N, C-alpha and C positions, 0 to 999 in steps of 0.2 A: 437638673436644667431641663426645661419643658421644650418641646418642639411645636412651633408655630410657623404658620405661612405668612410672610411678607411679601405681597405683590410687587412686581417690578413697575417703576414709576418712570422709566427712562423717557417714554413716549408722552408723558403728561406735563403741561405747563401749569404747574401748581402755583408758581409766583403770580402770574396774571390772574388766575382764578381767584385768589386771595383778595387782590385788589378790587375786582368786579364786585365780589360780595360786600366789600367794605363800602365802596361807593354807593351802593344800592341801599345799605342800611343807613348811611349818613345823609342821603338825600344829594350827594354831590352829583355833578354831570357826569354823563357817561365817558368811558374812556375814549380818547381820540380814536379816530378810524384807522390811523396808521398802526396804532399799538394793538388795536383789535385785529387787524389784517394780519400783523406779524405774528399774533398769538395763533390765530388759525393756520397760518401757514406753516408754523412750526409744529403745531400738534395735529394738522391735517384732520381736523374735525373729530378727534378721538375723545372718548367719554373720560371722565374722571375716574379713577380707581379701576380703570378697565384691567381685567385678568388677562395680561400678556402672555403668560407661560404657564405651564404646569408646576405644581408645587416640588420641590427638590425631593429625590427619593431618600428614604431613611436608611442610614448605614446599617448593613446587616448585622453589625456587632453592638448596636446601639441598644439598650436595655432601659426602658421607660418603667422607673419603679413605681410610679404612681398607678400603673395598671393593675396592681394587686388590690386596690381598693374597689374595682369595678369588675374584675375577672376571677376573683378566687373562687375555686371550686371546691366545695366541702364534701361533695358526693361524687362516684364514679360516673362516666359519660354512659347514657343508655344507649349501648350499641344496637339493641333490637329495634330502636326507632329509626336508626340511619340505614343499617342493612341487616335484616332479620337474618339470623344464622339457622343452619338446618340443626333441628333438634330430632334424634330418632325416636320413633314412637314404640320400639321395640326394647325390651330390657336387655342389658349387657350381660346379665347373669341372673340364674334362677337356682335357688336352694329349696330342696325338700323340706318341710318342717312340720312334720306330723305331731300334733299335739298343740298347735298353736292356739292361743287364747281367742275366745269369740266374745270376750268382755271389752265394751267400749271403754272402760275406765282403766283398763290396764295400759302400761307402757312398758312394752316388754323388749324394745331395740333402743341400743345406744352405741353410736361409733365414737371411740376414744381417740384422743390425740396420739396414742401409741399405735394407732391403725388396727387396733382389735376391736371387733364388734361384739358386744354382750347380748346374748339372745336367750330369753327366758321361754323354754317350752314346758308346759305343764308345772311340774315340780322340779324341773331341772334348769341349770344355767349353762350354756355353752360359750366358748370363746371361739370366733371365726377370725383367722388372720387374713386380712384382706391383701396383704403383700404376697403371700405365697400360696393362699386358699386352703390352709390346713384348719382343722378343727379339733377342739380338746374340750373335756367336760370340767367344768370348774365345780359344780355343785350337784348332787343328785339326792333327792328327798327320800325319807324314810319310805319304803314300799308298803309298810305295814299302817302308816299314818302320814300319807301325802298331804303337803299343804301347797296350794298353788302359789307360783311366783308371780307377783302382781306389778313389779317395777324393777328397773335396773338403771343405774347411772354411774358414769366414770367421773373421777376427780380431773381437774385440770392439770396441765403441765405433763411432762413424761420422766421427770427425774425419778419419782416415785409414783406409781399408778395404784390407786384405791378404787374399788368398785363397791358401790352400795347396792344392796338387794333387798328389796321389800316384799313382804309376804301378805297373804290374806289374814292371817291371824295377828296382824300388828307388829311382827318382830322386822328389824332391820339388821342385816348382817353387813359388816365392813370387812371387805378381802384386801390384803396387800397383794396385787397381782405383780409387783414387781420382784417377788420371789420366784424362783425356778419352777417350782411344783408346789403351790399352796394346797394343803390338805384340810385346812380347816379356817374359818374366819378369825381376823384378829380380835373382833370383839362382836358382841350381839346387843342390840339397843331394843328395849320393850316400849314401844309408843302407846299402844292401846290394845284393845281386843278385836280391833277392826282393821280393814285392809288399808295398806300403805299403797296408793295408786301411782303416786308420782314422787321423785327426789331431784333435788338440785344442789351441786357443791358451790362453796365460796370459800376458797383456800382449805383450811381444815375443818371448816363448818359445813354441815349437811343439812337442807332443808327438807322435811318430809310432809307430804299432804295425805291426810286421812279421810277415810269414809265418814268419819265423824264431824267433819267441816273444820277441823283445827289444823293449823300449820304449826309444826314442832321444829325448833332450831337446835341442832346438836353440835357440841365441840367434841369432835373425835379424839381429842388430846386428853381431855379432863376425865377423871375418875367418874365425877357426877357430870355426865354428858349433857343433859337436858338443860339448855340455856333459858330459852324462852317459849312460850306457848302464844301463838296468835289466834284469838278467837273472834272472828268476824264474819266469815261466811255462814251461811245458815244450811247449807248442804255440802255433799262431799267435795273435796278438792280434785280438780280434774288436770290442772296443769300448774307447774312451778318453773320459773326460770329467773336466775340472776342475770343482771345486765352486764355487758361485756365489761365494764369498769368496776363491777363488783359492789356498787354502792346502793343498788336498787334491786328489790325483789318483786317479780310480778306473780300473782295468783289468779287462776281461773277456777270457777267452780259450777257445780251442777245448779245453783242459784242463779245462773246467768250474769253473774258480775265478775268484773275484773278489778283487783286490788292491787295498788302499788305502795310498797312498803320500803321505808328508809332502813338501811342496814343497821342503823343505830338503835331504831326502834326494834329491831329483831335481836339485839344483843350481840351483834357481829362487831367486833372492833377492826377498824380499818386504819392503817398508821397515816397520820396527817390530817384526818378527818376531824371536824369540828364536832362537839358533842352536843349542839343546840339541835332540837329536832322539832319542826313544825307539823302538828298532827291535824287530822281531819277534824276533829272536834275539841272544844274545850271542856267537854262534859268531865264531871267529877269522877267518873269511872276510871280506875287506874289501869284498865286492860289497855294493851298496845292498840293503837288506831292507825290506820293506813293513811298515808299522803293523800291518795286520792282513791275514790270508788267510781269506776268507770261502768255506767250503765248504758245499756244500747242493744245488747244481744237478748234475744228472746228464747235461748236454748243454752245447753250447757257449753261452756268454753274450754275445748280441749287443745285445739290448734293455738299455739302461740310461739312467737320469735322475735328476739331483739335484732334490731339492725345494728350491723358492725360500722357501717359508713357514715351514719348519722346519728349523733348522741341523742338519747332519749326517745327514739322511734320504735314503737311496738305495734306488731301486727297480730290481731287474733281472729279465729275462726269459730263460727257458732255451729251447733249441732242441727239436727233434722228439722225442728221447728223454725231455726233461724236462717242458716244457709248463706250467711253473709260474711265477707271479710271486712274488718274494721282496722283502720291504721290510727294509732293514738299518738299524742304528743305528751309524754308522762310527765313533762316538766310543768305543763298547764293543766293537765286532766282534759284536755279537748280532744274531739274527734278531727283527724286531719282528712280522713277519706273513708268511703264506704262503698263496697261493691256486693251486689246481690249475685252468687254464683250459681243458685239454682240446685245445689247439692248439699248434702250433710259434709261438713269439713271436719276431718279427723286429724289433721295436720297441716302446718303451714310453715315456710322456711324462706328466709331472705337469701338472695344471692350475696356471697361475700365479695364479688368483683363488680357487679353491675346492678343498675337500678331495675332489679327483677326480682319476682317472687314465685314460688310454686305453692299451690294449694293441693292438698292430698284429699281425696274425696270419698265417702263410704256409699250411703243410699242417695239416690237410686241407682247410680252407676259408678262402680270403682274405677278411678282414674286419677290422673295428676295433670292439672293445668298450669302451663308457665304463663304468667302474666308480666307485662311490663308496668312499672310503676311511675308516675301517678295514674296513668290513663287507664290501667287494667285491662289493655288490648291483649287478647290472648293469642300467642303464636305458637304454642306447643300443646299437645294432648297426647298423654301417654296412657295406653290401655293395655291390659294383659291379664290382670286378676280377674277371677270369675265370681268372687264374692267380696264383701265389704273388707276395705283396707282399715285395720284397727290400730296400727302403730307405724311410725316412721322416723328416719334420723338422717342426718346428712354426714357427709364425709369431712374429715379435718381440713381438707383443701377446698371445701366447698363445691366439688364438681359432681359428685355423686350422692342420690337420694336413695335410701334403702326402705321398702316396704314390706310389711307383713299383713298377710290377708287371712280371713277366715277360710279360703281355699286350701289352706295348710301349705303354702308357699311364701317364700321371701324372695323378692326380686330387687335387683339393683339397676338403677336408671342413671344414664349420663345426661344431666340436666342443664349444669351452668358451665360458664367458663371458670376454671380453677383460680384461686386466689394466688397472686403472687407470694411465694415462700419468703418469709422474712429473713433478713440477715442474722448471722450467729450472734451478733451484738444484742439485739433486741429479740431473740427468738427464744421460746421456752423448749424447744425441741431438745433431743437428748444430745449427748456429746460430740457426735460426728459433725453436727452443724448443718449448714445449708445444703452443701453437697450430697449429704446422706439422706436428706429428706426428699430432695430432687429424684435421686436415684430410686428412693424407697416408693414414692408416688408412681414412677415410671413403671415398676415392677407390678404396682398394684393395677394400674391402668392396664398392662398387657395381661395380667392374670384375668381381668374381668372381661376380656374379649373372647374368652372360650365358650361362655354360654353352656357350661356344662352343668348337669344336674347333680348337685351333692345332697346328701341326706344326713340329718342329724338323728342317729339311731344309736 
């Protein structure tokens, strides 16, 4: 039932009005004066369809089901446009990190859903527990033949946690960190003789990006783990990220382009997904082709992040010669928005709760800029590092961002409003469910308030 206003007509002489109009159209004589006077006396000279009273108030319990056609919101409210919140420009926590990489192409930080942060320093991998602040050593390289760790990445979920570790010599180690005290990796994958600079998980599959410009897809369950090699980028792979729905892989390269790959092209099998794939080219070349090749950056694309509250929305950031943030519609391959930040962008992260993003910058000034989307209005500026920020990662609840810098420190910043913790029915968190997660992140936040200086030695 729709609600519409029907004006009161008690004060109108509708019958007399109809007679007058009829006589005028038919050429009949005017209405007798007595009738006309009677009409005017009854109406008091009132206008036809006069608004005599305010429309009736809608019942407080009334629900107009048609409103969904016009008021459905697919994205969170941008609170920053209504009432800008205060964002501290000071880091919540500082970690001393001697031996941190100075290589732009390394990705040496990753904050897992188990609330453990994997940190690669030189030829070692450490695990920092964000809940209680403790640190443990997962891997230490051979002192006689040290090989730099170039990338780390946690698998999704918390039922069983795997960590992929990439090396400068092309090796990839898979560690089962759900074990109490893992002494060695579960398996080692040999990709090439060159650096593995980035990694990304999709269920049991892990994608690796190499210095040789190739993307390799591995099935960690299979004896012959290599599933597919994607050869399209002309230079080193600088970023790799699977979409939240796991159907799409985005890759950024030192060749300044971004490629969008269908999971089926990558050899990844997803339950219920159609096997038909539309490729970029109908060439007779049998090599896998991306769905879209996104051109527009003029420097290496290291910063990359998928939006969780709008499907198909990807943000990327360019290096020193580019310095721009670009937002893409990966369904169409079109640029949605672009913003010149004026600084080298080494990382970019969407807020999980609001229409905001943060850009992590290197040259000429290391900092983090919090921006409203889609206006790119800056309302937060966090500084503290003395040298270029080379790596960054975001906490599972979306509130904190961790940055690693060439100044040999790691800093943790409170940037966004935290994402609402999902219910135990839909959550992939561990057994104790929602209450445990709330308590855990409360402990994490309290532990980050200490601003103590911890050391990985």
